[in-house]
ZAZAVEX-241283 format. One record per residue (C-alpha): residue number from 1; y negated, x negated, z negated. Coordinates in nm, 4 decimals, always signed. Layout:
REM residues N
NUM,Y,X,Z
...
//
This chain:
REM residues 57
1,-7.2856,-5.6819,-14.9123
2,-7.0877,-5.6670,-15.2103
3,-7.0513,-5.3324,-15.4648
4,-7.3266,-5.3500,-15.7520
5,-7.0915,-5.0084,-15.9400
6,-6.7928,-5.1928,-16.1195
7,-6.5055,-4.9496,-15.9982
8,-6.6347,-4.9925,-15.6175
9,-6.6317,-5.3461,-15.6761
10,-6.2896,-5.3458,-15.7830
11,-6.1867,-5.1567,-15.5055
12,-6.4246,-5.3801,-15.2575
13,-6.2897,-5.6845,-15.4201
14,-5.8315,-5.5993,-15.4312
15,-5.8943,-5.4489,-15.0781
16,-6.0222,-5.7974,-14.9774
17,-5.7794,-5.9827,-15.1457
18,-5.4408,-5.8137,-15.0466
19,-5.5664,-5.8153,-14.7068
20,-5.7922,-6.1030,-14.6276
21,-5.8254,-6.3661,-14.9218
22,-5.5332,-6.5579,-15.0996
23,-5.7107,-6.5985,-15.4133
24,-6.1104,-6.5219,-15.6105
25,-6.2715,-6.8869,-15.5318
26,-6.1483,-6.8278,-15.1625
27,-6.3327,-6.4404,-15.1437
28,-6.6183,-6.5947,-15.3398
29,-6.6788,-6.8941,-15.1240
30,-6.7160,-6.6877,-14.7833
31,-6.8748,-6.4162,-14.8761
32,-7.1279,-6.6316,-15.1316
33,-7.0706,-6.4229,-15.4550
34,-7.0618,-6.5557,-15.8118
35,-6.6886,-6.5473,-15.9666
36,-6.7983,-6.5446,-16.3006
37,-7.0217,-6.2190,-16.2306
38,-6.7403,-6.0658,-16.0516
39,-6.5064,-6.1314,-16.2953
40,-6.7431,-6.0438,-16.6256
41,-6.8857,-5.7407,-16.3779
42,-6.4701,-5.5966,-16.3753
43,-6.4107,-5.7093,-16.7355
44,-6.6267,-5.4606,-16.8515
45,-6.4212,-5.1819,-16.7080
46,-6.0988,-5.3892,-16.8293
47,-5.9575,-5.5538,-16.5444
48,-5.9173,-5.9214,-16.5716
49,-5.8342,-6.1360,-16.2725
50,-5.4276,-6.2216,-16.2301
51,-5.3653,-6.5281,-15.9580
52,-5.0064,-6.4736,-15.9729
53,-5.0646,-6.1083,-15.8036
54,-5.4092,-6.1945,-15.6578
55,-5.5604,-5.8893,-15.7987
56,-5.7195,-5.7608,-16.0818
57,-5.5276,-5.5706,-16.3112
//
């Protein structure tokens, strides 16, 4: 299950992107998560996805 708290979500997603998934789309597809929802939730705390670095900055 994906964390709902934005700070926990940031940590979870960046760890999975670093260790397991080649990009955000692959993570969302595998975990059946909504990519837009993740991006919106993390934007609320000032983070955006960087495809070049494959993490939220």
